[in-house]
Each structure stands twice: as structure tokens, then as C-alpha cells.
C-alpha positions, 0 to 999 in steps of 0.5 A: 547502472551508474544512474541506479547507483546514484539513486541508491546513494541519493534519490531516485527514479521508472516502471509500471501502472494500472488505471481505472475510473471507479465508483466513489463519492464526490468532492465538494467544490469542483471536479478533481482527479486523484491518482493513487499509486501503490506497491506491496511485498517489495521484499528488499528488491533494490535492483531489477531482476537479472535472470528468469522470467522477470529478467530486467523488470523491477528496480527501485530506481526505475520505480522512482522514475515512473513515480516522478513522471506521474507526479509531474503529470498529475496534481493530486497523488498518493503513494501507498505500500501494503507491507513486506518491505523487508526480506528477500535479498542480501540487502536486507541481510546486510543492512537490516532494512535501512536501505529500503526505508531510505529509498522509499523516503526518497520516493516520498511514500505517503503511508505504509502498513506492516507485513509479517516479514517486517518483523523478521529482525524482531521488534528491536530490529524494526525500531532501529530502522524507523528513523530512516523512514520519513513516512508513517506506518499505519496499523489499526489492529496491532496493539504494541502497548506492552512492547518497545514500539508503544506509541510508535504507530498510528491507526490512520491518517487523513490526507488533503488533496485540493478540496478532497479528504482521503482517509487511510488506515492499515490492517495487518495479518495474524502473526501467530503461526506465521511469525515466531513469537520471539520476534513480535513478543507481546504485540496483540492482534485485534480482530481486523473486521472490528478494527476496520469497521471502527476506523472506516466509520470514523473516517467517513462519518466523523472526519467526513472523508471523500474517500476511505482507503484500507492498506491491508496485508491480509491477502487477496483471497483463499480457498479456505475461510481464512480472512482475506481482503475479499472477506474484509470488504464484504463484512465492513462498510464505508471502505472505498478501496482496499490496497492489498498484499501478502499473497503476491497476487497479480491483478490486471485490474482491481476486483470488486466486492459488495460491502454490508450496505451493498456498495462496491469496494475496489480491491487491488494488489500488484504482485511482488518485488516491485515489478509492478506499481498499481495506478488508480485514477479517481474522478470526483465530479459533483456536477452530474452526480454520476457514480458509474464505473469507467475504466480499463487496466494496464498491466505494464512492466518495466518499459525502461528495460524493454526499450 
């Protein structure tokens, strides 16, 4: 417990993963491995669960330890989150998101997108906490022009890892009917498919990215015709990977969906509350041009707590 408290005060460190060698385009100069770590729907869970079926699992100190371990082992790592950082424990009620952002900053998240619960303290509440977030929020289909968050967020960002260029953009769920209007005010929701096609094409064709990643809070899939990550993948092109959230879906391995060009898109989501961290290993190989998919999934819970 003392170590966990120390992390919450300073920095942190532990827990989970999943691994796959997927179908992708290739890097230009040499063989490169890229590891993408991801979370979603953390919902202000700072500590491990203390009861129920998830007892002893999760915890931000434990998650940070695993992230640190993987970064020490791998040369090229990206850490992403698919939204709903806020709401779910008294920590959010008391600190309004400050603690969550500070701890994620200590873990050095590379990029996150917005979930519907990240509006739970309104635009003013979100804006007040942003100085504590030392990572970019990417959202391509929300227009904040007529709000206090005008010019605050970017739609995408390009990361360089060795000889690789990785383009990442964010897509949010429709707020109307899900979030009270007074909380999101004049935020304009734009069509996710149109926005995703625009930015994926820009990243792949103009920015010449080797990998295009969408961090989405649409939800994995629905029984209805509601727009989901599976639908988004099928109605777009140039996206290689969708990191999802919202539906709290535990996937033991990434799902696959063909896009408009008949190319495979990987889709992954790892439940909620920080119980799991997704880990996807991309191997870029220019020598033999092999684009086959190799891999397996590892659904590992908090090994530190099980020891």
C-alpha cells in the first residue's frame, strides 16, 4: 500500500496485456517492432478492486509498473486511451479528474480521445483539469468552435518511432441523448464515417504514415444499426487499427473486419476500470513483403496481485 500511495503522490508502476502480429504495411529502411499499449473506460479507478469478482485486479500503480516494464523491454512503444477517464469512484467526485490526469501524465500516455463521461463536469470542468494532462486529446468529429474549448483539441497526431510514422486520430460518440445538453453545450457532433475517412486518408496518403490508428469511443458493436467500431471499419479505408471503448467489451484478441477496399482492420477493446491493458505488437518487415497475420492473445489480469 505504501508503494501505491507513493505513486499517487509522485509517479507510478504493474498489470496486463495482449499480443498479436497483425497484417500491416511495412517500414522503409529496416525491420522494426512497434508495441501499442492501450486502455479504455478507466472510470476513475485509482486502486485495485477490493471486493467482488475483480478483487485485487487493476490499480493505476500496478498498471504503471507493467507499462514501465514493457518500455524497458521494447524500443518503440505507444500508449493510447479510448476515453471515459472520468466518473466511477469518489476520487472523481472529490478531485474532478485532476488525479486521473496527473497519474496518466506520470505514465506518459501518448494520446487519448474523449468519452461521453469525460463531459460529466461540463465543458468548464473538463477545461479546468486539462492543465494536469501532459498528453494530447485527439478528437476529429467534435467541433468545439462555439464553446470555451475552441482550438483546444487536435483531430490527429503523427508519431515517429524509429523509421516509422504512426498516424493517430480520435472519434467520439454522439452526445445527444447520452449526455445532458447543458454539459456539452454547443459542441457539434460530426459524422464519424466522414471524419474518419477524411483523416485516415490524410494520414495514409498525404502524411505517408506506415500505420493509421483510430482511437474510438463509439462502442465495439450493437444488435441494432447503431454506429460502432465494426461498422466504422467496414465503411472506411486506410485505417489499420481501431482502439475502442464505451461498451466495456473484453476481447481476448483483436477482432477483424474488412474495410471498403477489402483490407483487414484490427479492432480491440479491453473492458473497463483498468483491469486490462491491451498490448499489440506490430512487426514491420520490408525484406520478404510478408503481410500474413501471426499471433495469439494473452488475457492476463493483475499478475502482481495474484502472486
